[in-house]
N, C-alpha and C positions, 0 to 999 in steps of 0.2 A: 837441306836435301830437297831434290825435286819432289813436288807433290802432284798427284793426280786426284782431283776431287770430283765427286758426283753430286750435282746440285739438282734438286727437284723444286717445283713451284714456279717455274717460268710460265708466263711472262711477268709475274708480279715484281714490283719494285725491289723487294728484298732479294729475290733470286738474282736479279740483274746486278744489284749492289754487291752481293757475295761473289759473283763471277768476276767483277772488276777487281775486287780485292784479292781474289785468288791469283790473278795474273800479275797484279802489282807486287805481291809478296815475294816473287822470285821469277827470274827470266826463263827458268825451265819449268815453271808450274803450268799445268794443263787443267782444263775444266771440261767435264762431260756434262751436258745439259739435257735433261729430259724434256723433249719438245713434242707437243701434240701437233699433228699436221695442220690443224686449223690456225695455228699460231705462226705459220711459216713466214708471213709477211712481217710480223713483229720481230721475229728472229733475224730476218734479213736486215732490217733497219738497225737492230742492235749490233750486228756485225759491222755495219758501216760506221757506227759510232765508235766501236773499239778500234777500228783501223786495221791495216793489213797485218802488222806484227801481232797485235792482240788477238785478232780473229783467227789467225793461224793456229793459235793454241787452244781454241774452243772447238769441241766436236759435238754436234747435235746427235742425240740418240732418240730416234722417233719412236713414240710409244703411246700408250693410253693408260693413265694412272689407275683406272678402275679394272683393268684387265689383269689376268695372272701374269706374273713377272713384269708388271707395269707395261705390258704389251710390247716388250722389246724382242727383237729377233735374235738369232744366234750370234750374229756378228757383234751386235751391241752388247750382249751379255758377255761375250769374250773380251770386249774392251774393258769391262768392269774388273777384270782380274788385276789391273794395274792400280786400282783405286786405293788410296790411303785414307781418305776421309769422305764421309757421306754427310751432306748438309740437307736434311729432309724437311722441306716446308710446303709440300704439296698437300693442300687441304681443300675441302669443299664446305660451303655453307649451305644453309637451307634445310628443309624438313628431313632430307635423307642423310644428313651429315653423320649421324652415328654409324650407320652401316657403311657409308662410303669412306669415311676417314679411317675406320678400322681396316677396311679392305686395302686401302692404299698403303697404310703402314705395314700391314702383314706382307704385302707384295714387295715393298722396298726392303724390309728387314730380311726376308727370305733370300734376296739377292746377295746379302752380305756373306752367305755361306760359300759363295764363289769368289770372295775377295781375300786372298791369303795375306795381302799387305795392309789390311784394314787396321788403322790405328785409332779411329774414333768414329762413332755414329752419333751425329748431333741431331736431336729431334727438336724442332720448333713447335712448342705448344703455345699456350696463352696464359697470362696471369689470371684471366677470368675463369680458369678452372675452379677458382674459389667460389663460383656460383653466387648464391645469395648470402654468403657469409659477410659479416661486417667486422670492423676492428682491425687488428694487426694480423697480417697473414705472413707466416714464415715460409722460406723458400722450400724446405723439405716437406712441408705439410701437403697432403693430397686428400685423402679420404677423411673428412672431418664431419661426415653426416650432412653435408650441404645439399641443397636443391640447386637446380640449374635454370637459368633464365632462357636459354636457347639450346637447340640441339647441337649447335657448334661447340658450346662450352662442355656439354656432356660428352660429346664425341672425343674431345682431346683429353678429358679426364680419363676416359676408358683407354685411350691410346697410351697415356702416361702409365696407367696400371700395367699394360702389356710391356712397356719398355722397362719398368722396374723388375719385372719377372726375369728379363733377359740380362740385367746388369751383372749378375755374378759371373757370367762367362762371356760377356761382350762389352767392349769399352764404349759406354754410352754416356752422353751428357744431354740433359734436358734443359732447354731454354724457354723461359716464359716472358715474352715481351708483353707490355700493356698495349693499348691501341696504338698502332703505328701511323705516324703522320709522314709528310714528305721529307725530303732531304734538307737538313739544317743549313747547308751551305749554298744550295741552289734553289730550294723550294720545290724541286721536281717531285711529281707524283705520277702514278699511272692513270692518266686522264683524271677522272674524279671518282674512280672506283675503289680507292683505298682511303688514306687518311683524310683528305679534304672532304670527301663525301660524309665521313663520320661527323665532322664539325658542322657541315651545312644541315645535316639531318637534325642535329641538336637545336640549331637556331630555328629550323622550320617547325619541328614537332614538339619541342619542349621549351619554348621561350621563357615561360614563367618560372621554370625550375631553376633558372640561372640567377634569378634576382630575389627569390623569396628566402625562406629561413635556412636554406641549405648552403650557406656561404662557407661552412667549414669542410665541406666534402672535397677531398682531393680530386684534381682533374688529371686522371691517369693516362697520359699520352707520352710517347717517345718518338724521336725522329729515326727514320729508317737507317741512316748512316751510323748512328750510335749502335743500333742493334747489330748491324752487319760487322762493324769493327769489333764489338764485344764478342760476337759469336766466333770470329776467327781467333781471337786471343784465347778464349775458353776451349775452343776445339784443339788448340795446340798445348794447353797447359796440362801437365800430368795430374796436377792437383784437382782438376775439374772432372776427372773420370768418375763415373757412378754417382754424380751429384746433379742437383737441380738448382737453377739460378733464375731469379727475377731480373729481367732487363727492364727496369722501370726507373722513372725519375725519382731520385732520392729526396728531392725538394720540390714537389709539384705545386703548382698554383692551386688555389681553391677555385670553386666554380664561379664565384662572383668575379674574381680577377680575370679568369679566362673569358667570361662573358664580355667584359669591357674590352678586352683585346679583340675578340671576334666581332663585336659590334662595329669596331673600327674597321675590321676587314671588310665587312659588307658595305660600309660607306666608301671605302677605297674602290671597290668594284664599281659602285656608282649605278646610276640609272641611265639607261639608253633610250627608254621610251617611257612617257609619262604614265601610261596605263599598265606597266608591267615592271615589277621590281626584280632585283637580282635573284631572290629565292624562287620567284615564279619562273624565271627563265631557266634556272638550273634544275627545276623539279623533275625533268625527265631522266636525270641521272641518279636521283635519290631513291634508295631502296626503302623498305618498310621498317627497318630496325637498325640499331646501332650497337656497337660493342662497348661504347663508353657509357659508364653507369653514373647517373646523377642522383640516384635514390638511396645509395648506401655510402656510409662513411667508411671506406676501405683504404687501409694503408698497407702497401706491399713492402715488406722488408727486403732490401737487396744487399744486405751486409756481406754475404758471401761473394757476390759478384764484384762489389766494390773492392773488397780485399784483394782479389786476384787481378783485377784490372788496374789497380793503382800503379803497379810497377811498370805497366805498359803505357801509362799516360792516356788511358781511354776513360773519359768521363762523359756524363750525359749533359748536353747543352740545355740550358733553361729555355722554356717556350718563348720568353720575351726576347731572347737573343736571335731567334730565327723567324719570328712572326712576320716581320716585314718582307722577308724573302718569300714566305708562303703566300702572303697577300699579293705580291707582284706576280708570282707564278699563276695564281688563280685569275688575276685580272687579265693576263695575257691569254690564258686558256678561254676564259669567258668571252673575250673580244672576238674570238673566231666564229661565234655563232650569232 
């Protein structure tokens, strides 16, 4: 059946990947994208990438995530009456994340009251709502008395609590990816502000943590295409309603193995000037913190996700299988500067 999906979180790579999949899954599928006016140029380029037929099935809804009703006007809100699935990934990081992400979720969820065809509301959270816990983390666990390393982790913990309160009367699925890296088949990322930045931050700020006693700590990353493919399957699966799933690597590398691969990444980027290394050249894109945790031995059970995704043939690629593509993408990006 034709689907009309409402996707938040543009221009992040996940939102773009979810949009492409929405159009691919059916010739009559349509996507409504929440677009902030300052992202108009990025949206225009994205439409060019999709081409005429694909772009014709995408409608921008201009708004502001932190405003009531996501800042949408009456015409945009009227368009939402045709929506059958919401894929909500619009989040903020930073010191105000707790207030901001709750406000964004509340506004997005309130709009579902005007969606008579709604079959599923998919909330993208993060595996790192586990906070400072260690050991095995189960998918349905949430409040286990943990503390939080960042306001972002705490914010999505609180948003998940809100979502659980609505589950008895709204079809909700919560998805928890670990740290998302670029596309496993192309290496693509959103400049350096998503997965590659995470990796470069670790090499820059925590180099000794990779090669000391923490060799057994899992390196919890996933490629964005796995997350988007899994999200679509779970958004459609009746068995996924009112459940929470970890979208994590079931067989992650340990930190020492990841370090060896990433050290090779930096060698491949190479030196362009004798007095400045790749990390120095890239430092202007690096933020102060990272979502990837090297200090705790955390294993995320993804048994529920694997069970439902097996029949669809969706599995998580190993980091080794796409590291070369990521390296090549980073090298091309770095060469522009």
